[in-house]
PDB file of N, CA, C and O in Angstrom, chain B, residues numbered from 101:
ATOM      1  N   MET B 101     -36.718 -45.918 -13.052  1.00  0.00           N
ATOM      2  CA  MET B 101     -35.843 -45.663 -12.209  1.00  0.00           C
ATOM      3  C   MET B 101     -36.407 -46.115 -11.115  1.00  0.00           C
ATOM      4  O   MET B 101     -37.566 -45.992 -10.718  1.00  0.00           O
ATOM      5  N   ASN B 102     -35.431 -46.687 -10.625  1.00  0.00           N
ATOM      6  CA  ASN B 102     -35.948 -47.087  -9.203  1.00  0.00           C
ATOM      7  C   ASN B 102     -34.962 -46.387  -8.085  1.00  0.00           C
ATOM      8  O   ASN B 102     -33.814 -46.070  -8.397  1.00  0.00           O
ATOM      9  N   VAL B 103     -35.602 -46.117  -6.465  1.00  0.00           N
ATOM     10  CA  VAL B 103     -35.267 -45.413  -5.639  1.00  0.00           C
ATOM     11  C   VAL B 103     -33.336 -45.277  -5.050  1.00  0.00           C
ATOM     12  O   VAL B 103     -32.757 -44.386  -4.428  1.00  0.00           O
ATOM     13  N   ILE B 104     -32.904 -46.441  -5.546  1.00  0.00           N
ATOM     14  CA  ILE B 104     -31.818 -46.842  -5.436  1.00  0.00           C
ATOM     15  C   ILE B 104     -30.418 -45.923  -6.121  1.00  0.00           C
ATOM     16  O   ILE B 104     -29.409 -45.321  -5.751  1.00  0.00           O
ATOM     17  N   GLU B 105     -31.349 -46.395  -7.666  1.00  0.00           N
ATOM     18  CA  GLU B 105     -30.338 -45.066  -8.413  1.00  0.00           C
ATOM     19  C   GLU B 105     -30.295 -44.041  -8.483  1.00  0.00           C
ATOM     20  O   GLU B 105     -29.315 -43.350  -8.765  1.00  0.00           O
ATOM     21  N   LEU B 106     -31.889 -43.555  -8.118  1.00  0.00           N
ATOM     22  CA  LEU B 106     -32.407 -42.440  -7.999  1.00  0.00           C
ATOM     23  C   LEU B 106     -31.061 -41.395  -6.788  1.00  0.00           C
ATOM     24  O   LEU B 106     -30.517 -40.294  -6.874  1.00  0.00           O
ATOM     25  N   LEU B 107     -31.034 -42.671  -5.659  1.00  0.00           N
ATOM     26  CA  LEU B 107     -30.093 -41.730  -4.436  1.00  0.00           C
ATOM     27  C   LEU B 107     -28.878 -41.839  -5.049  1.00  0.00           C
ATOM     28  O   LEU B 107     -28.069 -40.914  -4.972  1.00  0.00           O
ATOM     29  N   ALA B 108     -28.598 -43.020  -5.751  1.00  0.00           N
ATOM     30  CA  ALA B 108     -26.892 -42.888  -6.531  1.00  0.00           C
ATOM     31  C   ALA B 108     -26.766 -41.995  -6.998  1.00  0.00           C
ATOM     32  O   ALA B 108     -25.889 -41.303  -6.480  1.00  0.00           O
ATOM     33  N   GLY B 109     -27.445 -41.414  -8.160  1.00  0.00           N
ATOM     34  CA  GLY B 109     -27.341 -40.442  -8.582  1.00  0.00           C
ATOM     35  C   GLY B 109     -26.905 -38.810  -7.623  1.00  0.00           C
ATOM     36  O   GLY B 109     -25.858 -38.164  -7.621  1.00  0.00           O
ATOM     37  N   ILE B 110     -28.425 -38.547  -6.782  1.00  0.00           N
ATOM     38  CA  ILE B 110     -28.285 -37.609  -5.952  1.00  0.00           C
ATOM     39  C   ILE B 110     -26.980 -37.816  -5.518  1.00  0.00           C
ATOM     40  O   ILE B 110     -26.268 -36.842  -5.764  1.00  0.00           O
ATOM     41  N   GLN B 111     -26.327 -38.869  -4.878  1.00  0.00           N
ATOM     42  CA  GLN B 111     -24.581 -39.041  -4.109  1.00  0.00           C
ATOM     43  C   GLN B 111     -23.987 -38.299  -5.250  1.00  0.00           C
ATOM     44  O   GLN B 111     -23.371 -37.247  -5.081  1.00  0.00           O
ATOM     45  N   ALA B 112     -24.165 -38.827  -6.369  1.00  0.00           N
ATOM     46  CA  ALA B 112     -22.647 -38.506  -7.020  1.00  0.00           C
ATOM     47  C   ALA B 112     -23.015 -37.017  -7.409  1.00  0.00           C
ATOM     48  O   ALA B 112     -22.010 -36.459  -7.849  1.00  0.00           O
ATOM     49  N   GLN B 113     -24.033 -36.257  -7.395  1.00  0.00           N
ATOM     50  CA  GLN B 113     -24.160 -34.791  -8.083  1.00  0.00           C
ATOM     51  C   GLN B 113     -23.771 -34.056  -6.337  1.00  0.00           C
ATOM     52  O   GLN B 113     -23.620 -32.837  -6.423  1.00  0.00           O
ATOM     53  N   HIS B 114     -23.638 -34.486  -5.188  1.00  0.00           N
ATOM     54  CA  HIS B 114     -23.327 -34.379  -3.728  1.00  0.00           C
ATOM     55  C   HIS B 114     -21.897 -34.169  -3.816  1.00  0.00           C
ATOM     56  O   HIS B 114     -21.323 -33.153  -3.423  1.00  0.00           O
ATOM     57  N   ASP B 115     -21.323 -35.225  -4.375  1.00  0.00           N
ATOM     58  CA  ASP B 115     -19.974 -35.503  -4.255  1.00  0.00           C
ATOM     59  C   ASP B 115     -19.136 -34.481  -5.029  1.00  0.00           C
ATOM     60  O   ASP B 115     -18.255 -33.724  -4.620  1.00  0.00           O
ATOM     61  N   LYS B 116     -19.654 -34.663  -6.284  1.00  0.00           N
ATOM     62  CA  LYS B 116     -19.234 -33.519  -7.044  1.00  0.00           C
ATOM     63  C   LYS B 116     -19.176 -32.131  -6.893  1.00  0.00           C
ATOM     64  O   LYS B 116     -18.141 -31.474  -7.011  1.00  0.00           O
ATOM     65  N   THR B 117     -20.397 -31.633  -6.605  1.00  0.00           N
ATOM     66  CA  THR B 117     -20.784 -30.341  -5.454  1.00  0.00           C
ATOM     67  C   THR B 117     -19.875 -29.565  -4.495  1.00  0.00           C
ATOM     68  O   THR B 117     -19.306 -28.475  -4.431  1.00  0.00           O
ATOM     69  N   ALA B 118     -20.076 -30.994  -3.590  1.00  0.00           N
ATOM     70  CA  ALA B 118     -19.000 -30.669  -1.987  1.00  0.00           C
ATOM     71  C   ALA B 118     -17.120 -30.512  -3.006  1.00  0.00           C
ATOM     72  O   ALA B 118     -16.209 -29.712  -2.797  1.00  0.00           O
ATOM     73  N   ALA B 119     -17.190 -31.333  -3.759  1.00  0.00           N
ATOM     74  CA  ALA B 119     -15.654 -30.807  -4.383  1.00  0.00           C
ATOM     75  C   ALA B 119     -15.335 -29.959  -4.733  1.00  0.00           C
ATOM     76  O   ALA B 119     -14.292 -29.565  -4.213  1.00  0.00           O
ATOM     77  N   ARG B 120     -15.978 -29.028  -5.876  1.00  0.00           N
ATOM     78  CA  ARG B 120     -16.056 -27.755  -6.442  1.00  0.00           C
ATOM     79  C   ARG B 120     -16.297 -26.859  -5.360  1.00  0.00           C
ATOM     80  O   ARG B 120     -15.784 -25.741  -5.413  1.00  0.00           O
ATOM     81  N   ALA B 121     -17.150 -27.255  -4.184  1.00  0.00           N
ATOM     82  CA  ALA B 121     -16.761 -26.031  -2.910  1.00  0.00           C
ATOM     83  C   ALA B 121     -15.438 -26.105  -2.445  1.00  0.00           C
ATOM     84  O   ALA B 121     -14.685 -25.137  -2.346  1.00  0.00           O
ATOM     85  N   ASP B 122     -15.230 -26.996  -2.228  1.00  0.00           N
ATOM     86  CA  ASP B 122     -13.538 -27.162  -1.483  1.00  0.00           C
ATOM     87  C   ASP B 122     -12.501 -26.576  -2.590  1.00  0.00           C
ATOM     88  O   ASP B 122     -11.429 -26.107  -2.207  1.00  0.00           O
ATOM     89  N   GLU B 123     -12.819 -26.607  -3.890  1.00  0.00           N
ATOM     90  CA  GLU B 123     -11.872 -25.985  -4.646  1.00  0.00           C
ATOM     91  C   GLU B 123     -12.260 -24.327  -4.803  1.00  0.00           C
ATOM     92  O   GLU B 123     -11.414 -23.539  -5.225  1.00  0.00           O
ATOM     93  N   LEU B 124     -13.092 -24.060  -4.569  1.00  0.00           N
ATOM     94  CA  LEU B 124     -13.755 -22.564  -4.283  1.00  0.00           C
ATOM     95  C   LEU B 124     -13.113 -22.148  -3.153  1.00  0.00           C
ATOM     96  O   LEU B 124     -12.535 -21.062  -3.183  1.00  0.00           O
ATOM     97  N   ARG B 125     -13.106 -22.875  -2.065  1.00  0.00           N
ATOM     98  CA  ARG B 125     -12.918 -22.408  -0.765  1.00  0.00           C
ATOM     99  C   ARG B 125     -11.141 -22.368  -0.852  1.00  0.00           C
ATOM    100  O   ARG B 125     -10.592 -21.475  -0.205  1.00  0.00           O
ATOM    101  N   ASP B 126     -10.653 -22.909  -1.298  1.00  0.00           N
ATOM    102  CA  ASP B 126      -9.076 -22.944  -1.650  1.00  0.00           C
ATOM    103  C   ASP B 126      -9.019 -21.627  -2.466  1.00  0.00           C
ATOM    104  O   ASP B 126      -8.571 -20.664  -1.844  1.00  0.00           O
ATOM    105  N   GLN B 127      -9.350 -21.443  -3.597  1.00  0.00           N
ATOM    106  CA  GLN B 127      -9.209 -20.047  -4.297  1.00  0.00           C
ATOM    107  C   GLN B 127      -9.794 -19.097  -3.457  1.00  0.00           C
ATOM    108  O   GLN B 127      -9.428 -17.938  -3.651  1.00  0.00           O
ATOM    109  N   ILE B 128     -10.714 -19.322  -2.460  1.00  0.00           N
ATOM    110  CA  ILE B 128     -10.848 -18.012  -1.833  1.00  0.00           C
ATOM    111  C   ILE B 128      -9.658 -17.817  -0.941  1.00  0.00           C
ATOM    112  O   ILE B 128      -9.119 -16.714  -0.849  1.00  0.00           O
ATOM    113  N   GLN B 129      -9.259 -18.823  -0.311  1.00  0.00           N
ATOM    114  CA  GLN B 129      -8.314 -18.807   0.869  1.00  0.00           C
ATOM    115  C   GLN B 129      -6.916 -17.683   0.001  1.00  0.00           C
ATOM    116  O   GLN B 129      -6.498 -16.651   0.525  1.00  0.00           O
ATOM    117  N   HIS B 130      -6.409 -18.233  -1.393  1.00  0.00           N
ATOM    118  CA  HIS B 130      -5.456 -17.917  -1.788  1.00  0.00           C
ATOM    119  C   HIS B 130      -5.458 -16.578  -2.256  1.00  0.00           C
ATOM    120  O   HIS B 130      -4.590 -15.710  -2.154  1.00  0.00           O
ATOM    121  N   LEU B 131      -6.568 -16.555  -2.781  1.00  0.00           N
ATOM    122  CA  LEU B 131      -6.937 -14.709  -3.504  1.00  0.00           C
ATOM    123  C   LEU B 131      -6.907 -13.978  -2.186  1.00  0.00           C
ATOM    124  O   LEU B 131      -6.349 -12.881  -2.166  1.00  0.00           O
ATOM    125  N   THR B 132      -7.480 -14.493  -1.004  1.00  0.00           N
ATOM    126  CA  THR B 132      -7.412 -13.622   0.336  1.00  0.00           C
ATOM    127  C   THR B 132      -5.874 -12.930   0.858  1.00  0.00           C
ATOM    128  O   THR B 132      -5.611 -11.779   1.205  1.00  0.00           O
ATOM    129  N   ALA B 133      -4.987 -14.184   0.748  1.00  0.00           N
ATOM    130  CA  ALA B 133      -3.639 -13.875   1.022  1.00  0.00           C
ATOM    131  C   ALA B 133      -3.068 -12.724  -0.023  1.00  0.00           C
ATOM    132  O   ALA B 133      -2.537 -11.660   0.294  1.00  0.00           O
ATOM    133  N   ALA B 134      -3.318 -13.219  -1.330  1.00  0.00           N
ATOM    134  CA  ALA B 134      -3.031 -12.593  -2.358  1.00  0.00           C
ATOM    135  C   ALA B 134      -3.355 -10.880  -2.320  1.00  0.00           C
ATOM    136  O   ALA B 134      -2.604  -9.951  -2.618  1.00  0.00           O
ATOM    137  N   LEU B 135      -4.498 -10.866  -1.929  1.00  0.00           N
ATOM    138  CA  LEU B 135      -5.397  -9.409  -1.495  1.00  0.00           C
ATOM    139  C   LEU B 135      -4.758  -8.590  -0.745  1.00  0.00           C
ATOM    140  O   LEU B 135      -4.457  -7.438  -1.056  1.00  0.00           O
ATOM    141  N   THR B 136      -4.442  -9.305   0.596  1.00  0.00           N
ATOM    142  CA  THR B 136      -3.516  -8.976   1.913  1.00  0.00           C
ATOM    143  C   THR B 136      -2.222  -8.221   1.409  1.00  0.00           C
ATOM    144  O   THR B 136      -1.889  -7.046   1.566  1.00  0.00           O
ATOM    145  N   GLU B 137      -1.490  -9.448   0.639  1.00  0.00           N
ATOM    146  CA  GLU B 137      -0.536  -8.703   0.417  1.00  0.00           C
ATOM    147  C   GLU B 137      -0.293  -7.855  -0.594  1.00  0.00           C
ATOM    148  O   GLU B 137       0.778  -7.263  -0.454  1.00  0.00           O
ATOM    149  N   THR B 138      -1.009  -7.528  -1.745  1.00  0.00           N
ATOM    150  CA  THR B 138      -1.268  -6.485  -2.424  1.00  0.00           C
ATOM    151  C   THR B 138      -1.419  -5.212  -1.579  1.00  0.00           C
ATOM    152  O   THR B 138      -0.650  -4.256  -1.674  1.00  0.00           O
ATOM    153  N   GLU B 139      -2.355  -5.266  -0.837  1.00  0.00           N
ATOM    154  CA  GLU B 139      -2.738  -4.493  -0.059  1.00  0.00           C
ATOM    155  C   GLU B 139      -1.636  -3.948   0.604  1.00  0.00           C
ATOM    156  O   GLU B 139      -1.730  -2.724   0.511  1.00  0.00           O
ATOM    157  N   THR B 140      -0.492  -4.315   1.318  1.00  0.00           N
ATOM    158  CA  THR B 140       0.352  -4.282   2.137  1.00  0.00           C
ATOM    159  C   THR B 140       1.010  -3.446   1.365  1.00  0.00           C
ATOM    160  O   THR B 140       0.901  -2.222   1.449  1.00  0.00           O
ATOM    161  N   ARG B 141       1.947  -4.224   0.330  1.00  0.00           N
ATOM    162  CA  ARG B 141       2.342  -3.411  -0.705  1.00  0.00           C
ATOM    163  C   ARG B 141       1.989  -2.356  -1.382  1.00  0.00           C
ATOM    164  O   ARG B 141       2.762  -1.702  -2.081  1.00  0.00           O
ATOM    165  N   LEU B 142       0.580  -2.080  -1.188  1.00  0.00           N
ATOM    166  CA  LEU B 142       0.237  -0.390  -1.978  1.00  0.00           C
ATOM    167  C   LEU B 142       0.297   0.494  -0.928  1.00  0.00           C
ATOM    168  O   LEU B 142       0.720   1.631  -1.134  1.00  0.00           O
ATOM    169  N   ALA B 143      -0.139   0.075   0.403  1.00  0.00           N
ATOM    170  CA  ALA B 143       0.182   1.049   1.611  1.00  0.00           C
ATOM    171  C   ALA B 143       1.398   1.569   1.505  1.00  0.00           C
ATOM    172  O   ALA B 143       1.502   2.790   1.385  1.00  0.00           O
ATOM    173  N   ASN B 144       2.705   0.630   1.533  1.00  0.00           N
ATOM    174  CA  ASN B 144       4.069   0.968   1.311  1.00  0.00           C
ATOM    175  C   ASN B 144       4.571   1.832   0.210  1.00  0.00           C
ATOM    176  O   ASN B 144       5.489   2.650   0.168  1.00  0.00           O
ATOM    177  N   LEU B 145       3.801   1.462  -0.574  1.00  0.00           N
ATOM    178  CA  LEU B 145       3.975   2.670  -2.029  1.00  0.00           C
ATOM    179  C   LEU B 145       3.390   4.070  -1.680  1.00  0.00           C
ATOM    180  O   LEU B 145       4.012   5.090  -1.975  1.00  0.00           O
ATOM    181  N   VAL B 146       2.546   4.095  -1.236  1.00  0.00           N
ATOM    182  CA  VAL B 146       1.544   5.529  -0.937  1.00  0.00           C
ATOM    183  C   VAL B 146       2.300   6.145   0.121  1.00  0.00           C
ATOM    184  O   VAL B 146       2.325   7.375   0.174  1.00  0.00           O
ATOM    185  N   THR B 147       2.987   5.379   1.062  1.00  0.00           N
ATOM    186  CA  THR B 147       3.462   5.903   2.174  1.00  0.00           C
ATOM    187  C   THR B 147       5.283   5.939   1.391  1.00  0.00           C
ATOM    188  O   THR B 147       5.823   6.995   1.722  1.00  0.00           O
ATOM    189  N   THR B 148       5.754   5.491   0.942  1.00  0.00           N
ATOM    190  CA  THR B 148       7.412   6.135   0.210  1.00  0.00           C
ATOM    191  C   THR B 148       6.953   7.160  -0.856  1.00  0.00           C
ATOM    192  O   THR B 148       7.770   7.998  -1.236  1.00  0.00           O
ATOM    193  N   GLN B 149       5.358   7.145  -1.500  1.00  0.00           N
ATOM    194  CA  GLN B 149       5.246   8.334  -1.980  1.00  0.00           C
ATOM    195  C   GLN B 149       5.313   9.729  -1.594  1.00  0.00           C
ATOM    196  O   GLN B 149       5.819  10.738  -2.085  1.00  0.00           O
ATOM    197  N   LYS B 150       4.567   9.432  -0.445  1.00  0.00           N
ATOM    198  CA  LYS B 150       4.562  10.754   0.535  1.00  0.00           C
ATOM    199  C   LYS B 150       5.836  11.481   0.946  1.00  0.00           C
ATOM    200  O   LYS B 150       6.286  12.622   0.839  1.00  0.00           O
ATOM    201  N   VAL B 151       6.289  10.092   1.563  1.00  0.00           N
ATOM    202  CA  VAL B 151       7.913  10.587   2.216  1.00  0.00           C
ATOM    203  C   VAL B 151       8.524  11.743   0.345  1.00  0.00           C
ATOM    204  O   VAL B 151       8.643  12.956   0.171  1.00  0.00           O
ATOM    205  N   ILE B 152       8.683  10.837  -0.378  1.00  0.00           N
ATOM    206  CA  ILE B 152       9.692  11.484  -1.359  1.00  0.00           C
ATOM    207  C   ILE B 152       9.015  13.029  -1.609  1.00  0.00           C
ATOM    208  O   ILE B 152       9.538  14.142  -1.652  1.00  0.00           O
ATOM    209  N   ALA B 153       7.450  12.520  -1.768  1.00  0.00           N
ATOM    210  CA  ALA B 153       7.151  14.048  -2.052  1.00  0.00           C
ATOM    211  C   ALA B 153       7.204  15.260  -0.810  1.00  0.00           C
ATOM    212  O   ALA B 153       6.551  16.278  -1.041  1.00  0.00           O
ATOM    213  N   GLU B 154       7.846  15.191   0.300  1.00  0.00           N
ATOM    214  CA  GLU B 154       8.004  15.998   1.071  1.00  0.00           C
ATOM    215  C   GLU B 154       9.414  16.192   1.025  1.00  0.00           C
ATOM    216  O   GLU B 154       9.772  17.321   1.362  1.00  0.00           O
ATOM    217  N   LEU B 155      10.459  15.259   0.643  1.00  0.00           N
ATOM    218  CA  LEU B 155      11.819  15.683   0.676  1.00  0.00           C
ATOM    219  C   LEU B 155      11.941  16.075  -0.620  1.00  0.00           C
ATOM    220  O   LEU B 155      13.066  16.494  -0.893  1.00  0.00           O
ATOM    221  N   ALA B 156      11.076  16.076  -1.592  1.00  0.00           N
ATOM    222  CA  ALA B 156      11.733  16.514  -3.084  1.00  0.00           C
ATOM    223  C   ALA B 156      11.006  17.572  -3.621  1.00  0.00           C
ATOM    224  O   ALA B 156       9.784  17.603  -3.767  1.00  0.00           O
ATOM    225  N   PRO B 157      11.928  18.565  -3.949  1.00  0.00           N
ATOM    226  CA  PRO B 157      10.731  19.731  -4.415  1.00  0.00           C
ATOM    227  C   PRO B 157      10.154  19.695  -5.671  1.00  0.00           C
ATOM    228  O   PRO B 157      10.740  19.246  -6.655  1.00  0.00           O
ATOM    229  N   ALA B 158       8.665  20.294  -5.688  1.00  0.00           N
ATOM    230  CA  ALA B 158       7.503  20.168  -6.509  1.00  0.00           C
ATOM    231  C   ALA B 158       8.095  20.221  -7.440  1.00  0.00           C
ATOM    232  O   ALA B 158       7.886  19.165  -8.037  1.00  0.00           O
ATOM    233  N   SER B 159       8.973  21.027  -8.171  1.00  0.00           N
ATOM    234  CA  SER B 159       8.942  21.551  -9.546  1.00  0.00           C
ATOM    235  C   SER B 159      10.108  20.378 -10.187  1.00  0.00           C
ATOM    236  O   SER B 159      10.198  20.183 -11.399  1.00  0.00           O
ATOM    237  N   GLY B 160      10.746  19.837  -9.429  1.00  0.00           N
ATOM    238  CA  GLY B 160      11.516  18.351  -9.953  1.00  0.00           C
ATOM    239  C   GLY B 160      12.945  18.788 -10.597  1.00  0.00           C
ATOM    240  O   GLY B 160      13.603  18.380 -11.554  1.00  0.00           O
ATOM    241  N   GLN B 161      13.110  19.782  -9.651  1.00  0.00           N
ATOM    242  CA  GLN B 161      14.488  20.779  -9.870  1.00  0.00           C
ATOM    243  C   GLN B 161      15.150  20.155  -8.566  1.00  0.00           C
ATOM    244  O   GLN B 161      14.614  19.893  -7.490  1.00  0.00           O
ATOM    245  N   PRO B 162      16.690  19.965  -9.038  1.00  0.00           N
ATOM    246  CA  PRO B 162      17.514  19.669  -7.798  1.00  0.00           C
ATOM    247  C   PRO B 162      17.450  20.405  -7.015  1.00  0.00           C
ATOM    248  O   PRO B 162      17.079  21.541  -7.312  1.00  0.00           O
ATOM    249  N   ARG B 163      17.852  20.011  -5.398  1.00  0.00           N
ATOM    250  CA  ARG B 163      17.461  20.952  -4.315  1.00  0.00           C
ATOM    251  C   ARG B 163      18.898  21.729  -4.300  1.00  0.00           C
ATOM    252  O   ARG B 163      19.891  21.172  -4.770  1.00  0.00           O
ATOM    253  N   THR B 164      18.971  23.148  -3.694  1.00  0.00           N
ATOM    254  CA  THR B 164      19.646  24.027  -3.949  1.00  0.00           C
ATOM    255  C   THR B 164      20.166  24.204  -2.632  1.00  0.00           C
ATOM    256  O   THR B 164      19.366  23.805  -1.786  1.00  0.00           O
ATOM    257  N   ALA B 165      21.211  24.655  -2.168  1.00  0.00           N
ATOM    258  CA  ALA B 165      21.701  24.962  -0.560  1.00  0.00           C
ATOM    259  C   ALA B 165      20.199  25.618   0.049  1.00  0.00           C
ATOM    260  O   ALA B 165      19.373  25.126   0.818  1.00  0.00           O
ATOM    261  N   ARG B 166      20.228  26.453  -0.395  1.00  0.00           N
ATOM    262  CA  ARG B 166      18.619  27.281  -0.052  1.00  0.00           C
ATOM    263  C   ARG B 166      18.121  25.991   0.833  1.00  0.00           C
ATOM    264  O   ARG B 166      18.459  25.881   2.011  1.00  0.00           O
ATOM    265  N   ASP B 167      17.342  25.083   0.214  1.00  0.00           N
ATOM    266  CA  ASP B 167      16.393  24.500   0.372  1.00  0.00           C
ATOM    267  C   ASP B 167      17.025  23.493   1.594  1.00  0.00           C
ATOM    268  O   ASP B 167      16.374  22.617   2.164  1.00  0.00           O
ATOM    269  N   GLU B 168      18.177  23.763   1.807  1.00  0.00           N
ATOM    270  CA  GLU B 168      19.103  22.386   3.210  1.00  0.00           C
ATOM    271  C   GLU B 168      18.264  23.100   4.349  1.00  0.00           C
ATOM    272  O   GLU B 168      18.044  22.416   5.349  1.00  0.00           O
ATOM    273  N   HIS B 169      17.663  24.671   4.312  1.00  0.00           N
ATOM    274  CA  HIS B 169      17.373  25.196   5.207  1.00  0.00           C
ATOM    275  C   HIS B 169      15.663  24.961   5.512  1.00  0.00           C
ATOM    276  O   HIS B 169      14.949  25.269   6.467  1.00  0.00           O
ATOM    277  N   ARG B 170      15.495  24.519   4.687  1.00  0.00           N
ATOM    278  CA  ARG B 170      13.721  24.184   4.721  1.00  0.00           C
ATOM    279  C   ARG B 170      13.487  22.711   5.268  1.00  0.00           C
ATOM    280  O   ARG B 170      14.060  21.670   4.947  1.00  0.00           O
ATOM    281  N   LEU B 171      12.466  22.936   6.198  1.00  0.00           N
ATOM    282  CA  LEU B 171      12.050  21.673   7.050  1.00  0.00           C
ATOM    283  C   LEU B 171      10.903  21.132   6.328  1.00  0.00           C
ATOM    284  O   LEU B 171       9.936  21.872   6.145  1.00  0.00           O
ATOM    285  N   PRO B 172      10.891  19.958   5.906  1.00  0.00           N
ATOM    286  CA  PRO B 172       9.878  19.386   5.153  1.00  0.00           C
ATOM    287  C   PRO B 172       8.399  19.419   5.793  1.00  0.00           C
ATOM    288  O   PRO B 172       7.955  18.966   6.848  1.00  0.00           O
ATOM    289  N   GLY B 173       7.877  20.060   4.842  1.00  0.00           N
ATOM    290  CA  GLY B 173       6.153  19.689   5.250  1.00  0.00           C
ATOM    291  C   GLY B 173       6.065  21.494   5.387  1.00  0.00           C
ATOM    292  O   GLY B 173       4.958  21.991   5.594  1.00  0.00           O
ATOM    293  N   HIS B 174       7.026  22.198   5.284  1.00  0.00           N
ATOM    294  CA  HIS B 174       6.867  23.805   5.785  1.00  0.00           C
ATOM    295  C   HIS B 174       7.357  24.586   4.456  1.00  0.00           C
ATOM    296  O   HIS B 174       8.389  24.382   3.818  1.00  0.00           O
ATOM    297  N   ARG B 175       6.326  25.550   4.206  1.00  0.00           N
ATOM    298  CA  ARG B 175       6.766  26.154   3.254  1.00  0.00           C
ATOM    299  C   ARG B 175       7.650  27.521   3.630  1.00  0.00           C
ATOM    300  O   ARG B 175       8.082  28.277   2.759  1.00  0.00           O
ATOM    301  N   GLU B 176       7.816  27.685   4.813  1.00  0.00           N
ATOM    302  CA  GLU B 176       8.605  29.108   4.747  1.00  0.00           C
ATOM    303  C   GLU B 176      10.384  28.427   4.928  1.00  0.00           C
ATOM    304  O   GLU B 176      10.697  27.420   5.563  1.00  0.00           O
ATOM    305  N   HIS B 177      11.129  29.169   4.305  1.00  0.00           N
ATOM    306  CA  HIS B 177      12.318  28.779   4.506  1.00  0.00           C
ATOM    307  C   HIS B 177      13.378  29.578   5.906  1.00  0.00           C
ATOM    308  O   HIS B 177      13.547  30.781   6.105  1.00  0.00           O
ATOM    309  N   LEU B 178      13.838  28.616   6.544  1.00  0.00           N
ATOM    310  CA  LEU B 178      14.668  28.873   7.609  1.00  0.00           C
ATOM    311  C   LEU B 178      15.777  29.967   7.591  1.00  0.00           C
ATOM    312  O   LEU B 178      16.681  29.493   6.903  1.00  0.00           O
ATOM    313  N   GLN B 179      16.122  31.169   8.009  1.00  0.00           N
ATOM    314  CA  GLN B 179      17.144  32.049   7.302  1.00  0.00           C
ATOM    315  C   GLN B 179      18.113  31.611   8.439  1.00  0.00           C
ATOM    316  O   GLN B 179      17.554  31.032   9.370  1.00  0.00           O
ATOM    317  N   PRO B 180      19.422  31.774   8.536  1.00  0.00           N
ATOM    318  CA  PRO B 180      20.333  31.960   9.087  1.00  0.00           C
ATOM    319  C   PRO B 180      20.579  33.080   9.994  1.00  0.00           C
ATOM    320  O   PRO B 180      20.524  34.209   9.509  1.00  0.00           O
ATOM    321  N   ALA B 181      20.935  32.894  11.672  1.00  0.00           N
ATOM    322  CA  ALA B 181      20.423  34.077  12.809  1.00  0.00           C
ATOM    323  C   ALA B 181      21.576  35.047  11.836  1.00  0.00           C
ATOM    324  O   ALA B 181      22.628  34.816  11.241  1.00  0.00           O
ATOM    325  N   SER B 182      20.617  36.342  12.094  1.00  0.00           N
ATOM    326  CA  SER B 182      21.894  37.348  11.731  1.00  0.00           C
ATOM    327  C   SER B 182      22.687  37.970  12.575  1.00  0.00           C
ATOM    328  O   SER B 182      22.103  38.562  13.483  1.00  0.00           O
ATOM    329  N   ARG B 183      23.944  38.026  12.561  1.00  0.00           N
ATOM    330  CA  ARG B 183      24.891  38.301  13.381  1.00  0.00           C
ATOM    331  C   ARG B 183      25.110  39.924  13.518  1.00  0.00           C
ATOM    332  O   ARG B 183      25.669  40.585  12.642  1.00  0.00           O
ATOM    333  N   SER B 184      24.511  40.558  14.930  1.00  0.00           N
ATOM    334  CA  SER B 184      24.607  41.815  15.026  1.00  0.00           C
ATOM    335  C   SER B 184      25.912  42.397  15.422  1.00  0.00           C
ATOM    336  O   SER B 184      26.526  41.862  16.346  1.00  0.00           O
ATOM    337  N   ARG B 185      26.391  43.415  14.834  1.00  0.00           N
ATOM    338  CA  ARG B 185      27.615  43.893  15.001  1.00  0.00           C
ATOM    339  C   ARG B 185      27.605  44.902  16.235  1.00  0.00           C
ATOM    340  O   ARG B 185      26.704  45.733  16.350  1.00  0.00           O
ATOM    341  N   VAL B 186      28.720  44.783  17.214  1.00  0.00           N
ATOM    342  CA  VAL B 186      28.877  45.877  18.401  1.00  0.00           C
ATOM    343  C   VAL B 186      29.732  47.054  17.773  1.00  0.00           C
ATOM    344  O   VAL B 186      30.917  46.949  17.455  1.00  0.00           O
ATOM    345  N   PRO B 187      29.037  48.068  17.657  1.00  0.00           N
ATOM    346  CA  PRO B 187      30.062  49.360  17.455  1.00  0.00           C
ATOM    347  C   PRO B 187      31.367  49.166  17.887  1.00  0.00           C
ATOM    348  O   PRO B 187      31.511  48.695  19.015  1.00  0.00           O
ATOM    349  N   SER B 188      32.219  49.397  17.309  1.00  0.00           N
ATOM    350  CA  SER B 188      33.665  49.628  17.684  1.00  0.00           C
ATOM    351  C   SER B 188      33.873  50.798  18.559  1.00  0.00           C
ATOM    352  O   SER B 188      33.226  51.825  18.350  1.00  0.00           O
ATOM    353  N   PRO B 189      34.605  50.733  19.385  1.00  0.00           N
ATOM    354  CA  PRO B 189      34.654  52.149  20.251  1.00  0.00           C
ATOM    355  C   PRO B 189      35.563  53.284  20.122  1.00  0.00           C
ATOM    356  O   PRO B 189      35.443  54.259  20.863  1.00  0.00           O
TER     357      PRO B 189
END
């Protein structure tokens, strides 16, 4: 084998390897975009889950009128203000 054939073989391997590197870069770019989109969707789902958990009763039962006086994130129920009666003269 002469030097010219050796150099031609090396150039062919270089070209093939460079093309493969370009393909891999394209795949990485596509996968990075898909990962970013998926992570954003995941974050949105976590936020939605937290909001629903705060608004919905933990027991899975429908909300009652008493629950309407409950502040989200608080365990204590608000009670309507008591009306004090003034004694009649």
